[in-house]
C-alpha positions as CSV (number, residue, x, y, z in Angstrom):
1,M,87.7,-158.9,-165.5
2,A,84.8,-159.5,-167.4
3,T,81.5,-158.2,-166.1
4,S,78.3,-160.2,-166.2
5,W,75.4,-158.1,-167.7
6,Q,71.7,-159.6,-167.4
7,P,69.0,-157.8,-169.3
8,T,66.0,-156.5,-167.2
9,T,62.4,-156.0,-168.2
10,L,60.1,-153.4,-167.0
11,V,56.8,-154.3,-165.6
12,Q,54.0,-152.5,-164.0
13,C,52.2,-153.4,-160.6
14,I,48.5,-154.3,-161.5
15,S,47.7,-155.8,-158.1
16,V,48.6,-155.6,-154.4
17,K,46.4,-158.6,-153.6
18,P,47.9,-160.8,-150.8
19,W,48.8,-163.9,-152.1
20,L,51.3,-165.5,-149.5
21,K,50.0,-167.1,-146.3
22,L,52.3,-168.0,-143.6
23,P,52.0,-170.3,-140.8
24,G,51.1,-168.7,-137.8
25,D,50.1,-165.3,-139.1
26,D,46.9,-163.9,-138.9
27,E,47.2,-161.8,-141.8
28,P,47.8,-162.9,-145.5
29,G,50.5,-160.9,-147.2
30,G,53.3,-160.9,-149.7
31,C,53.0,-157.4,-151.3
32,H,53.9,-155.3,-148.6
33,D,57.0,-153.8,-150.6
34,L,54.9,-153.0,-153.8
35,T,53.1,-149.9,-155.0
36,L,50.0,-150.5,-157.3
37,G,50.7,-148.6,-160.7
38,R,54.5,-148.4,-160.2
39,I,57.1,-149.6,-162.7
40,Y,59.7,-152.2,-161.5
41,E,62.7,-154.3,-163.0
42,M,61.9,-157.8,-163.5
43,L,65.2,-159.9,-163.2
44,G,63.7,-163.0,-164.4
45,A,60.7,-165.5,-164.3
46,E,60.8,-168.6,-162.1
47,A,58.6,-171.9,-161.7
48,N,57.5,-171.9,-165.4
49,G,56.9,-168.1,-165.6
50,A,54.3,-168.1,-162.5
51,L,56.7,-166.0,-160.5
52,Y,58.7,-162.9,-161.4
53,R,61.8,-161.7,-159.6
54,I,61.3,-158.0,-158.8
55,I,63.2,-155.4,-157.4
56,D,60.7,-154.0,-155.2
57,D,60.3,-151.1,-152.9
58,S,62.9,-152.2,-150.3
59,D,65.5,-152.4,-153.1
60,D,65.9,-155.9,-152.8
61,D,64.7,-158.7,-155.1
62,F,61.6,-161.1,-154.2
63,L,59.6,-163.4,-156.1
64,Y,56.0,-162.1,-157.0
65,P,53.0,-163.8,-158.6
66,A,53.3,-163.0,-162.4
67,S,49.4,-162.0,-162.3
68,H,50.5,-158.9,-160.2
69,F,52.2,-157.3,-163.2
70,K,52.2,-156.5,-166.8
71,E,54.8,-155.7,-169.0
72,V,55.4,-152.1,-170.2
């Protein structure tokens, strides 16, 4: 049985500024599971590179703005 391997890129969180506004939610959010300065695994880029799929502090992968990270 063949295993599928996907290369990852390491990125550092440089911003935890809220970027997502949900209807009916008084507080913008979207970065609750990121730690400023921490190194994360980037599994891929989506939306023409505008969003990164990151394994965050919840140990799950979510999309975050590329502007919140820099490659290390």
